[in-house]
C-alpha positions in Angstrom: -40.0 -40.0 27.9 -37.8 -37.1 29.1 -39.2 -33.6 29.0 -37.4 -30.3 28.3 -38.3 -26.7 29.0 -36.5 -23.8 27.3 -36.0 -20.9 29.7 -35.4 -17.2 28.7 -35.4 -13.9 30.6 -36.8 -10.8 29.0 -36.4 -7.2 30.3 -37.2 -3.7 29.2 -34.0 -3.4 27.1 -34.7 -6.6 25.1 -34.8 -5.8 21.3 -37.9 -7.4 19.8 -36.1 -8.4 16.6 -33.4 -10.3 18.4 -36.0 -11.9 20.6 -38.0 -13.2 17.5 -34.8 -14.7 16.1 -34.1 -16.5 19.3 -37.6 -17.8 19.6 -37.7 -18.8 15.9 -34.6 -20.9 16.5 -36.3 -22.7 19.4 -39.3 -23.5 17.2 -37.0 -24.8 14.5 -35.4 -27.5 16.7 -35.2 -31.0 15.3 -36.5 -32.1 18.7 -38.7 -29.2 20.0 -38.9 -28.2 23.6 -41.9 -29.4 25.5 -42.5 -25.8 26.6 -40.9 -22.4 26.3 -40.9 -20.4 29.5 -40.5 -16.6 29.1 -39.8 -14.6 32.2 -40.7 -10.9 32.1 -38.1 -9.4 34.4 -40.2 -6.3 35.1 -42.3 -4.4 32.6 -41.3 -4.8 28.9 -41.9 -2.7 25.8 -45.1 -2.9 23.8 -43.2 -4.2 20.9 -41.7 -7.0 22.9 -45.0 -7.9 24.5 -46.6 -8.0 21.0 -43.8 -10.3 19.7 -44.2 -12.6 22.7 -48.0 -12.8 22.2 -47.4 -14.0 18.7 -45.5 -17.0 20.0 -47.8 -17.7 22.9 -50.7 -17.8 20.5 -48.9 -19.8 17.8 -50.1 -23.4 17.5 -47.5 -25.9 18.7 -45.2 -23.2 20.2 -46.3 -24.2 23.8 -44.9 -20.9 25.1 -46.0 -19.3 28.4 -45.0 -16.2 30.3 -44.0 -15.7 33.9 -44.4 -12.0 34.9 -42.4 -10.3 37.6 -43.7 -6.9 38.8 -40.3 -5.3 38.8 -36.8 -5.8 37.4 -34.8 -8.2 39.7 -31.8 -9.1 37.5 -31.0 -12.2 35.5 -30.4 -14.6 38.3 -33.6 -14.0 40.3 -35.6 -13.8 37.0 -34.3 -17.2 35.9 -35.0 -18.6 39.3 -38.6 -17.4 39.2 -39.0 -19.2 35.9 -37.2 -22.3 37.2 -39.6 -22.6 40.1 -42.5 -23.1 37.7 -40.8 -25.8 35.7 -41.4 -29.5 36.3 -39.6 -30.8 33.2 -36.6 -33.1 33.5 -34.3 -30.7 31.8 -34.0 -26.9 31.3 -32.5 -25.5 28.1 -31.1 -22.0 28.5 -30.9 -19.4 25.7 -30.5 -15.7 25.9 -32.9 -13.4 23.9 -30.1 -12.2 21.6 -28.7 -15.6 20.8 -29.7 -18.3 18.2 -29.8 -22.1 18.8 -28.6 -24.4 16.1 -31.5 -26.6 14.9 -30.0 -29.8 16.4 -28.9 -28.2 19.7 -31.7 -29.6 22.0 -31.6 -33.0 20.4 -27.8 -33.3 20.8 -27.7 -32.1 24.4 -30.7 -34.2 25.4 -29.1 -37.3 23.9 -25.9 -36.7 25.9 -27.7 -35.9 29.2 -29.8 -39.1 28.9 -26.7 -41.1 28.3 -24.8 -39.5 31.2 -27.1 -39.2 34.3 -24.2 -38.1 36.4 -24.0 -34.8 34.5 -25.9 -31.9 36.1 -25.1 -29.2 33.5 -24.0 -29.6 29.9 -22.6 -26.6 27.9 -21.2 -26.4 24.5 -18.8 -24.2 22.5 -20.5 -21.2 20.9 -20.1 -19.5 17.6 -19.8 -15.7 18.0 -21.5 -13.2 15.7 -22.5 -9.5 15.7 -25.5 -9.6 13.3 -27.4 -12.2 11.3 -25.8 -11.2 8.0 -22.6 -13.0 9.2 -24.4 -16.3 9.7 -24.2 -17.0 5.9 -20.4 -16.8 6.0 -19.1 -19.5 8.4 -15.5 -18.7 7.5 -15.8 -15.2 9.1 -17.1 -16.6 12.5 -15.1 -17.5 15.5 -15.8 -20.3 18.0 -15.6 -19.7 21.8 -14.6 -23.0 23.4 -14.1 -24.0 27.0 -12.7 -27.2 28.7 -14.7 -30.3 28.1 -14.2 -32.8 30.9 -15.4 -32.4 34.5 -11.9 -32.5 35.8 -10.8 -29.8 33.5 -13.9 -27.8 34.2 -13.4 -28.0 38.0 -9.9 -26.7 37.7 -10.9 -23.9 35.3 -13.7 -22.9 37.6 -11.2 -21.8 40.2 -10.4 -18.8 38.1 -13.2 -18.4 35.5 -16.7 -19.4 34.6 -16.4 -22.8 33.0 -19.6 -23.0 30.9 -21.1 -20.7 28.2 -24.3 -19.8 30.0 -26.6 -19.4 26.9 -25.4 -22.8 25.7 -26.3 -25.0 28.7 -28.8 -27.7 29.3 -29.5 -28.3 33.1 -30.8 -31.3 35.0 -33.7 -29.6 36.8 -33.5 -31.7 40.0 -29.8 -31.2 40.4 -30.0 -27.4 39.9 -32.9 -27.2 42.4 -30.9 -29.3 45.0 -27.9 -26.9 44.6 -30.1 -23.9 45.4 -30.9 -22.7 41.8 -30.0 -19.3 40.5 -29.0 -16.6 43.0 -28.7 -12.8 42.7 -25.0 -12.6 42.1 -24.9 -9.7 39.7 -23.2 -10.4 36.4 -22.1 -13.9 37.7 -25.3 -15.8 38.5 -24.2 -18.5 36.1 -20.6 -18.8 37.5 -22.0 -18.9 41.0 -24.4 -21.8 40.1 -21.6 -23.8 38.4 -19.4 -23.4 41.5 -22.2 -24.6 43.8 -22.8 -27.6 41.6 -19.1 -28.5 41.6 -18.9 -28.0 45.4 -21.8 -30.3 45.9 -20.2 -33.1 44.0 -22.2 -32.8 40.8 -20.5 -33.2 37.4 -20.3 -30.7 34.5 -19.4 -31.2 30.9 -18.9 -29.2 27.7 -19.5 -30.5 24.2 -16.6 -29.3 22.0 -18.8 -28.4 19.0 -20.7 -25.1 18.8 -24.5 -25.5 19.1 -25.5 -21.9 19.7 -24.8 -18.6 17.9 -23.7 -16.2 20.6 -24.2 -12.5 19.8 -21.2 -10.2 20.7 -21.1 -6.4 20.8 -18.9 -3.6 22.1 -21.4 -3.1 24.9 -20.5 -6.5 26.3 -16.9 -5.4 26.7 -18.1 -2.2 28.3 -20.1 -4.2 30.9 -17.0 -6.3 31.6 -15.1 -3.2 32.6 -17.8 -1.1 34.3 -17.6 0.0 37.9 -20.2 -2.6 39.1 -18.0 -5.4 37.9 -15.4 -5.0 40.6 -18.1 -5.5 43.3 -19.4 -8.5 41.4 -15.9 -10.0 41.2 -15.3 -9.5 44.9 -18.6 -11.1 45.8 -17.9 -14.1 43.5 -14.5 -14.7 45.0 -16.0 -14.6 48.5 -18.5 -17.2 47.3 -15.8 -19.4 46.0 -14.2 -19.3 49.4 -17.4 -20.1 51.2 -18.1 -23.0 48.9 -14.7 -24.5 49.8 -13.3 -24.2 46.2 -10.5 -21.7 46.8 -8.6 -20.4 49.8 -8.8 -16.8 50.9 -5.3 -16.2 49.5 -6.3 -17.7 46.1 -9.4 -15.6 46.1 -7.4 -12.4 46.6 -5.0 -13.4 43.8 -7.9 -14.2 41.5 -9.4 -10.8 42.3 -6.2 -9.0 41.4 -5.7 -11.0 38.2 -9.3 -10.6 37.0 -9.4 -6.9 37.8 -6.2 -6.3 36.1 -7.5 -8.1 33.0 -10.6 -5.9 32.9 -8.5 -2.7 33.2 -6.8 -3.3 29.9 -7.5 -0.9 27.1 -10.5 -2.0 25.1 -8.4 -2.8 22.0 -6.0 -5.0 24.0 -8.8 -6.5 26.0 -10.4 -7.7 22.8 -7.2 -9.3 21.6 -6.6 -11.0 25.0 -10.1 -12.3 25.0 -9.7 -13.8 21.5 -6.4 -15.4 22.5 -7.9 -17.0 25.6 -11.2 -18.3 24.2 -11.3 -18.5 20.4 -10.5 -21.2 17.9 -11.3 -21.5 14.3 -14.9 -21.8 13.1 
């Protein structure tokens, strides 16, 4: 029987309330994870530590903690957790997001039926706070290409999977080198290496994760560190053989120009590119 580990990274800025909602959603799965692996990316607050202890001690939760002595960033933290996992599959979820109850069951069913797929994402339903979840009509769905061929083309310019929505085939991810410390783009970098190594990716069109959005996310997309991350990612795409140096330079110009848009216009462009009805 296939086994699944849920993997989350927690850091000093993680709000305890959002973390509880994410963990509750994992415990409410129609097919529960065989374990929940929580990586402390450096010291965490007392409130977060207390919340995690409540789940580690909860009967049937099967949660455990991997502690890193200092903050290393999302990619290295996830890799540290991944290296402790022996399950067949890894289910990713961020600490501020919420999984639909049927998410793990649906993704596991697909992965078992499609052994050629190394990473399976889904569409996500965006929300700002839990009060919106009772009004589905007000929510928007962020959808990405579904087939591997579409995903491979899309990956030449943008990350093709919603990271908090994915289920990973553990052996394939390990063979591709796992997560690396590519700031802001550790997921995009992993998808690119999987594609370059000949492994297949897929997205389910239906949303199976509630994805929390906030103005701070747009601020991070336009911060000073983002240009350096974009430049590193484009160099990686060249080194993996996915794009030419010329295409990488064009990508960098296009993606930087997009991020320099005024915040109000950036929000509208983002919605036009990614959203469809809920």
